[in-house]
C-alpha positions in Angstrom: -0.1 0.1 0.0 1.2 3.6 -0.7 2.0 6.0 1.7 -1.3 7.3 3.3 0.2 10.8 3.3 0.4 10.6 -0.8 -3.4 10.1 -1.1 -3.8 10.0 -4.9 -7.2 9.0 -4.8 -9.8 10.1 -7.1 -13.3 10.7 -6.1 -14.4 7.6 -8.0 -11.4 4.9 -8.5 -10.9 2.0 -11.0 -10.1 -1.6 -9.9 -6.8 -1.0 -11.7 -6.3 2.1 -9.5 -6.8 0.2 -6.4 -4.7 -2.8 -7.2 -1.9 -0.4 -8.1 -2.3 1.4 -4.7 -2.3 -1.8 -2.9 0.1 -3.7 -5.0 -2.1 -6.7 -5.5 -3.7 -8.0 -8.4 -7.3 -6.8 -9.9 -8.7 -10.2 -9.2 -8.2 -9.5 -5.6 -10.1 -6.3 -5.6 -13.0 -8.1 -7.3 -12.7 -11.0 -4.7 -13.1 -8.2 -1.9 -16.1 -6.9 -3.8 -17.6 -10.3 -4.0 -17.3 -10.9 -0.5 -18.8 -7.6 0.6 -15.4 -6.4 2.2 -15.1 -3.4 -0.2 -18.0 -1.6 -1.1 -18.3 -0.7 -5.0 -20.6 1.0 -7.1 -21.4 -0.5 -10.7 -21.9 1.7 -13.7 -23.0 -0.7 -16.2 -20.4 -3.4 -16.2 -18.0 -1.2 -14.7 -16.9 -0.9 -10.8 -16.1 2.3 -9.4 -14.9 2.6 -5.7 -15.2 6.1 -3.9 -12.2 7.4 -2.0 -14.0 7.2 1.2 -15.0 3.5 0.7 -11.3 2.6 -0.1 -9.9 4.6 3.0 -12.4 2.9 5.2 -11.6 -0.3 4.2 -7.8 0.3 4.6 -8.7 1.4 8.1 -10.7 -1.6 9.1 -7.9 -3.8 7.1 -5.1 -2.1 9.2 -6.8 -2.6 12.6 -7.4 -6.2 11.6 -3.7 -6.8 10.7 -4.6 -7.5 6.7 -2.6 -4.5 5.5 1.0 -3.5 6.7 
């Protein structure tokens, strides 16, 4: 995950944006959405992630020890 002081998030982020931020695969992001762990907005076939939802997930995951 990138340094939290360098918040390069846009109002709505793509799967690729989040995968790059967390240095993981796009598939990992899709799985988080499928499990209901990461909230996404569907626009047609596309998924978009609000900055607030991304930051909320990071806060939860950091406290649970998933992201270091």
